[in-house]
C-alpha positions, 0 to 999 in steps of 0.5 A, a space after each residue: 499499499 504504501 508503495 502505491 502512494 509512493 510511486 504515484 507521488 513520485 509520478 505526480 512530481 515527475 509530471 510536475 516537473 515536466 509542467 513547469 518546464 513546457 510552461 517555461 519553454 513556451 513563456 522564453 519562446 512567446 517572449 523571445 517572438 515578441 521582443 524579435 516581432 516586427 511591429 512596424 513591417 506587419 502594420 505595413 503589411 496590414 495597411 496595405 492588405 486592407 487598401 487593397 482589399 478597399 479597392 477592390 470591393 470599392 472597384 467591384 461596387 463601382 462597377 455594379 453602381 455603373 451597369 446596374 440601373 436599378 442599384 444606381 437608381 437605389 443607392 442615389 435614393 438612398 445617399 440623398 434621402 440621407 443628404 436631405 435628412 440630415 440638412 432638414 435636421 440642421 435647417 438647411 435647403 437641399 437642392 434636388 437630385 435631378 441633374 438639370 434645373 433652373 432656379 430663382 431665388 429672390 431676395 424680398 421684403 417683409 415689412 414690420 410697417 411702411 419704414 422697416 422691414 426684414 429680408 426673406 428668401 424665396 425660390 422657385 425650381 422647375 425641371 421641365 425646362 419649358 422657357 429657356 434661360 433667357 426667357 426665364 431672365 427677361 421674365 425675371 427682369 418683368 416681375 422685378 421691375 413691376 413688384 417693389 417689394 423684391 430686392 434682388 433676383 438670382 437666376 440659378 441654371 444647373 446642367 451637367 453639373 455646371 451651375 450658371 448664375 445671373 443677377 437682377 436688380 431694379 439698378 441693373 440696366 445692362 443685358 443678359 450676357 452670353 452663357 458660357 460654360 467656359 472655365 475662368 481662371 478667376 478662383 478664390 481661396 477664402 470667402 467670409 461673410 461678416 455681419 452682426 448677427 453671427 459672432 464669427 464669421 460665416 465661411 461660404 464656399 463656391 463650387 470649382 462648377 460655378 467658376 465660369 465665365 460671365 457668372 455672377 456671383 457673391 451677389 446679396 441674393 447668392 449670399 443669402 442662398 448661400 446661407 441657406 444652403 451651407 449655414 444652419 440657422 441661417 440670418 441675413 442683414 444687408 448691413 453685411 461685409 464680405 471678404 475674399 481673397 483670390 489666387 493671385 492674393 489679393 483682396 477683395 471685399 464686397 458690400 450689400 448690392 455688389 458681386 463679382 463678375 468672372 471673365 476669362 482672366 479675372 474678375 470684375 466687381 460690379 457696383 452697388 446702389 448703396 454705394 453707386 459708381 460714376 458710370 454704372 458700365 466702368 467696372 473696377 476689373 482685377 485680372 491675374 498676371 
């Protein structure tokens, strides 16, 4: 009996030693592996394979999107719904999903009494183009000239992701400039809208597809439209100042009524009814070197 327990104790001692040896060996091997592990190389490999996988998946998804009208329609609807809902919560407007449309944006007076009024914004989109841009512009001219409550209108036409903008107010006597889709060399690196309604300046952006020859930008109606689409809880005050820096590092200051007219090599600053020039046709012109 005693021999059995003695043999069992010896075997347990041997097993204990073997277990401790194997655990120690495994620990030393793991320690050496960790010490010699090339983390930087493995990290680069992981990033490479992750990017490669992303590119492959993106390629398949893009191929399916381009070659399936049903999938493209569903994806576009879902994407637009997400953008629209996000902007709706932020109290911002959203352009229509269609690729071609025209829009008349009006800056109007809302009277509290015969002297005091606030500025309101209204817009009307048209998708089935019955009128040409010139006909729409002439219609807007007639309405603005006959309606005292309208301060200024902006007529916008979008096609092939390009935007055409034309401004009209009662002080503007020149004819509709030629519609051109030719890119202008003028660009603005920064645009800031300063007003007492905002403690900090509001940064405005001009899309790359808006820099077209003869486009009229940064008018009062254009700025109000930009605030409606870009800035949550938008406000507008006619006593604003817009500071812009062009790609030639020249600073431009615009007040209520002034706006930018692009040309091939630069831009002009059109006069304002609040700050009239001696000659309305004598525009301050900036040309890039």
